[in-house]
C-alpha positions as CSV (number, residue, x, y, z in Angstrom):
1,M,81.4,66.8,91.2
2,S,79.1,65.8,94.0
3,A,80.6,65.3,97.4
4,G,81.5,61.9,98.9
5,T,81.2,61.1,102.5
6,D,84.9,61.7,103.3
7,R,85.6,64.6,101.0
8,N,85.0,66.9,104.0
9,A,87.0,64.9,106.4
10,G,90.4,66.2,107.4
11,G,93.8,64.9,108.1
12,S,96.4,66.3,110.5
13,V,100.1,66.6,110.2
14,H,102.8,67.8,112.5
15,V,104.7,70.7,111.0
16,D,108.0,71.5,112.8
17,S,108.7,75.0,114.1
18,A,112.3,76.1,114.0
19,A,113.7,78.9,116.2
20,N,113.2,81.4,113.3
21,R,109.5,80.3,113.1
22,D,109.6,79.1,109.5
23,G,105.8,79.3,109.3
24,N,106.2,83.1,109.8
25,S,107.0,84.7,106.6
26,T,109.4,87.5,105.8
27,A,109.3,86.7,102.1
28,N,107.3,88.5,99.4
29,R,103.7,87.5,99.1
30,D,100.7,88.4,97.0
31,G,97.4,87.0,95.7
32,N,98.1,87.5,92.1
33,R,97.7,85.8,88.8
34,D,99.3,82.9,87.0
35,V,102.8,84.3,86.3
36,N,106.1,82.7,85.4
37,V,109.2,84.4,86.7
38,D,112.4,83.4,84.9
39,G,115.6,84.2,86.8
40,D,118.9,85.3,85.2
41,A,122.5,85.1,86.3
42,N,122.2,88.5,88.1
43,G,119.3,87.4,90.2
44,D,116.8,89.6,88.4
45,A,113.6,88.3,87.1
46,A,111.3,89.0,84.2
47,V,107.6,88.8,84.9
48,G,106.0,86.8,82.0
49,S,103.8,88.6,79.6
50,G,101.5,85.6,79.3
51,A,99.9,86.1,82.7
52,T,96.2,86.2,83.1
53,V,94.9,89.2,85.2
54,S,91.5,90.2,86.3
55,D,89.9,93.6,85.8
56,S,90.4,94.7,89.4
57,P,92.9,97.2,91.0
58,A,95.2,94.4,91.9
59,G,94.9,92.9,88.4
60,R,95.5,96.2,86.7
61,L,98.6,96.7,88.8
62,Q,99.8,93.3,87.9
63,A,99.4,94.1,84.3
64,L,101.6,97.1,84.7
65,F,104.5,94.9,85.8
66,E,104.1,92.3,83.1
67,G,107.1,91.9,80.8
68,R,109.3,94.0,83.1
69,R,112.7,92.8,84.2
70,L,112.7,93.6,87.9
71,T,115.4,93.3,90.5
72,P,114.6,91.5,93.8
73,T,114.1,94.8,95.5
74,Q,111.8,96.0,92.7
75,R,109.8,92.7,92.9
76,R,109.3,93.4,96.6
77,I,107.9,96.8,95.8
78,A,105.7,95.4,93.1
79,H,104.4,92.7,95.5
80,S,103.6,95.2,98.2
81,M,101.8,97.4,95.7
82,V,99.6,94.6,94.5
83,R,98.7,93.5,98.1
84,R,97.7,97.1,98.9
85,A,96.3,98.0,95.5
86,A,93.5,100.2,96.9
87,D,95.8,102.3,99.0
88,V,98.9,102.6,96.8
89,P,97.6,105.4,94.6
90,F,97.5,107.6,97.7
91,L,100.8,106.7,99.3
92,S,103.8,108.9,99.2
93,S,107.1,107.4,98.0
94,V,108.3,107.4,101.6
95,E,105.1,105.5,102.7
96,L,105.5,103.0,99.9
97,A,109.1,102.5,100.8
98,E,108.1,101.8,104.5
99,L,105.4,99.4,103.3
100,A,107.8,97.4,101.1
101,G,110.7,97.6,103.6
102,V,113.0,99.4,101.1
103,S,114.6,102.8,100.7
104,Q,112.8,105.8,99.3
105,P,115.4,106.0,96.4
106,S,114.6,102.4,95.5
107,V,110.9,103.4,95.0
108,T,112.0,106.3,92.7
109,R,114.3,103.9,90.7
110,F,111.4,101.4,90.5
111,A,109.1,104.1,89.0
112,V,111.8,105.0,86.4
113,A,112.3,101.3,85.6
114,L,108.6,101.2,84.7
115,G,109.0,104.1,82.3
116,F,107.9,107.0,84.4
117,D,109.7,110.2,85.0
118,G,109.5,109.6,88.8
119,Y,107.2,108.4,91.5
120,P,104.7,111.3,91.2
121,A,104.1,110.3,87.6
122,L,103.7,106.7,88.6
123,R,101.2,107.6,91.3
124,K,99.2,109.8,88.9
125,H,99.0,106.8,86.5
126,L,97.9,104.5,89.4
127,R,95.1,106.8,90.3
128,E,93.8,106.5,86.7
129,V,94.2,102.7,86.2
130,A,93.6,101.4,89.8
131,P,91.1,103.7,91.5
132,A,90.4,102.9,95.1
133,E,87.5,100.6,96.1
134,P,85.5,101.0,99.2
135,A,87.4,99.4,102.1
136,T,86.2,97.9,105.3
137,D,87.0,100.1,108.3
138,T,89.1,97.8,110.5
139,A,90.6,100.5,112.8
140,S,88.4,99.4,115.7
141,Y,89.2,95.6,115.2
142,N,91.5,93.8,117.6
143,E,94.5,91.9,116.2
144,Y,92.6,88.6,115.9
145,Q,89.8,90.3,113.9
146,Q,92.3,92.1,111.7
147,A,93.9,88.7,110.9
148,V,90.5,87.3,109.9
149,E,89.8,90.4,107.7
150,A,93.2,90.1,106.1
151,E,92.4,86.5,105.2
152,I,89.0,87.5,103.8
153,E,90.9,89.9,101.6
154,N,93.2,87.2,100.5
155,L,90.2,85.1,99.5
156,R,88.8,88.0,97.5
157,H,92.0,88.2,95.6
158,L,91.9,84.4,95.0
159,A,88.3,84.8,93.7
160,E,89.6,87.4,91.2
161,V,92.3,85.0,90.0
162,L,89.8,82.2,89.5
163,A,87.6,84.5,87.3
164,D,89.8,82.9,84.6
165,P,89.6,79.2,85.2
166,R,92.0,78.2,82.5
167,P,95.2,77.9,84.5
168,V,93.5,75.8,87.2
169,A,91.8,73.7,84.5
170,R,95.2,73.1,82.8
171,A,96.7,72.2,86.2
172,G,93.9,69.7,86.8
173,R,94.5,68.0,83.4
174,L,98.3,67.7,84.2
175,L,97.7,66.2,87.6
176,A,95.0,63.8,86.5
177,A,97.2,62.5,83.7
178,S,100.2,61.8,85.9
179,R,100.4,58.2,87.1
180,P,101.8,58.3,89.8
181,L,101.2,61.8,91.0
182,P,103.9,63.1,93.5
183,V,102.8,65.9,95.8
184,L,105.5,67.9,97.5
185,G,105.3,70.1,100.5
186,L,108.0,70.7,103.2
187,R,107.9,72.5,106.6
188,A,105.2,75.1,106.6
189,A,103.6,73.7,103.4
190,A,103.7,70.1,104.6
191,S,100.1,70.3,105.9
192,Q,98.8,71.7,102.6
193,A,100.5,68.8,100.7
194,Y,99.2,66.2,103.2
195,G,95.6,67.5,102.9
196,F,95.7,67.5,99.1
197,A,97.2,64.0,99.0
198,Y,94.7,62.7,101.5
199,F,91.7,63.6,99.4
200,A,93.4,63.1,96.0
201,A,94.1,59.4,96.9
202,K,90.3,58.8,97.0
203,V,90.0,59.6,93.3
204,H,93.5,59.3,91.8
205,P,94.9,55.7,91.5
206,D,98.4,56.6,92.7
207,V,99.3,59.6,94.8
208,R,102.7,59.8,96.4
209,L,103.2,62.3,99.3
210,L,106.6,63.9,99.5
211,H,106.6,65.8,102.8
212,E,109.9,64.9,104.3
213,G,113.2,66.5,103.1
214,G,116.7,65.1,103.2
215,T,118.8,63.0,100.9
216,M,115.9,60.6,100.1
217,L,113.8,63.3,98.4
218,Q,115.5,63.1,95.0
219,D,115.4,59.3,95.2
220,R,111.6,59.5,95.6
221,V,111.3,61.9,92.6
222,D,113.4,59.4,90.6
223,A,111.1,56.5,91.7
224,A,108.1,58.5,90.6
225,V,109.6,59.2,87.2
226,R,110.5,55.5,86.7
227,A,106.9,54.6,87.6
228,G,105.6,56.8,84.9
229,A,105.0,60.2,86.5
230,T,104.7,63.2,84.2
231,A,103.8,66.0,86.6
232,L,104.6,67.0,90.2
233,L,102.4,69.2,92.4
234,C,104.2,71.4,94.9
235,F,102.8,73.5,97.8
236,A,105.4,76.2,98.6
237,L,104.8,78.6,101.5
238,P,107.2,81.0,103.3
239,R,109.7,80.8,104.6
240,H,110.7,78.9,101.5
241,P,113.2,76.0,102.2
242,R,116.1,75.9,99.8
243,E,115.7,72.2,99.4
244,V,112.2,72.8,97.9
245,V,113.7,75.0,95.2
246,D,116.4,72.4,94.6
247,A,113.9,69.6,94.5
248,L,111.8,71.4,91.9
249,G,114.8,72.1,89.8
250,Y,115.7,68.4,90.0
251,A,112.1,67.3,89.1
252,K,112.2,69.6,86.0
253,E,115.5,68.1,84.9
254,A,114.0,64.7,85.3
255,G,111.3,65.6,82.9
256,L,108.4,66.3,85.2
257,T,106.0,69.3,84.6
258,V,106.0,71.2,87.9
259,V,102.7,72.8,89.1
260,T,103.2,75.0,92.1
261,V,100.8,76.6,94.6
262,A,102.8,79.4,96.2
263,D,102.1,82.5,98.2
264,S,103.3,84.8,95.5
265,A,104.0,85.1,91.8
266,F,107.3,86.4,92.9
267,A,108.2,83.5,95.2
268,P,111.6,81.8,94.9
269,V,109.9,78.7,93.5
270,A,108.6,80.6,90.5
271,K,111.7,80.2,88.4
272,V,111.6,76.4,88.8
273,S,107.8,76.0,88.1
274,D,106.1,75.4,84.8
275,L,102.7,76.6,86.1
276,L,102.5,78.7,89.2
277,L,99.2,79.4,90.9
278,P,99.5,82.1,93.6
279,A,97.4,82.4,96.7
280,A,98.4,84.8,99.4
281,V,99.1,84.0,103.0
282,G,98.1,86.0,106.1
283,T,100.9,87.7,108.0
284,G,99.1,89.4,110.9
285,L,99.7,86.7,113.5
286,A,102.9,85.2,114.9
287,F,102.7,82.5,112.4
288,D,101.4,82.8,108.8
289,T,97.8,81.7,108.0
290,A,97.1,79.9,104.8
291,C,93.4,79.9,104.1
292,A,93.8,80.9,100.4
293,P,96.4,78.3,99.6
294,M,94.3,75.6,101.2
295,L,91.2,76.6,99.3
296,L,93.2,76.8,96.0
297,G,94.3,73.2,96.8
298,R,90.7,72.1,97.0
299,V,89.9,73.9,93.8
300,L,92.7,72.0,92.1
301,L,91.2,68.8,93.5
302,E,87.9,69.7,91.8
303,A,89.6,70.4,88.6
304,M,91.5,67.1,88.7
305,C,88.3,65.2,89.4
306,D,86.8,66.8,86.3
307,D,89.5,65.0,84.3
308,L,89.3,61.7,86.0
309,P,86.3,59.8,84.5
310,D,86.0,57.4,87.3
311,A,86.4,59.9,90.1
312,Q,82.7,59.8,91.1
313,A,82.6,56.0,91.0
314,R,85.7,55.9,93.3
315,L,84.0,58.2,95.8
316,E,80.9,56.2,95.8
317,Q,82.9,53.0,96.3
318,F,84.7,54.6,99.3
319,D,81.4,55.7,100.8
320,A,80.0,52.2,100.5
321,R,83.0,50.7,102.2
322,A,83.1,53.3,104.9
323,A,79.4,52.6,105.7
324,V,80.1,48.9,106.0
325,R,83.1,49.5,108.3
326,G,81.3,52.1,110.4
327,L,84.2,54.4,109.7
328,F,82.5,57.7,110.6
329,V,80.2,58.8,113.3
330,E,77.1,60.5,111.8
């Protein structure tokens, strides 16, 4: 898809900041594969065995957790292990517990739940299946540089995920076929939804941005369904608002296929998503950074364009009108 004049132009949106800094995450995060997590009545979750993983330390770790029914605490350990895949084989159970923010016995129970005699056996297995890769020495970096390096690592994880383009291609087909296409993103994720909707409107005939919560949200989902929508795209970033989970559940009940870009395959929105595409957020600064989710959103735009036959023509028409109006300063 060749670029149109305004495909690189941005849009801004004000995202509110509550006293608890809802852009600053305490939730689980990772940069893993396309995984569905189905919750049960006890709050546990089974990681779907149909996930696509790459042949990388993080990918091989993710494969280890596939098909396992994990408690919330165990999902937190799994998430932490995937994010630090290169280091985990050399961590003690106490160090892993500190990394995940859980107790040391929880790490031992996690290893047993995976079928090992204890954590030493799990660590031995990890050294075999997920050997360490050369890591950049960031010890001398200041906190700002470390935040940038962390985002670079998140983008590397995203590149590993995209080695298999099928989940994104499927998402692109679903989004292209939905007329209208509702795009949901609240609070910290509002800017991601706005950016996607801004560009998508240049190639898709009917994009509807849902970036404000409240009692009208379900009404707008209903209106989209009545107008013929078949899918909904959601951007969900920590801290995850309860009303996003509720809205996605409502959208599924209304018959929409829910495609979600989230910070983790273990995010709360996973259980109400039909197709979850994870992209990790950075957590090194006071507020989370979302380079990988933003890039994944642009990749989804490209995939959607590939399934919109008149996308290129629409871009060229926009370019022509923009030139006549003198819309941009060259």
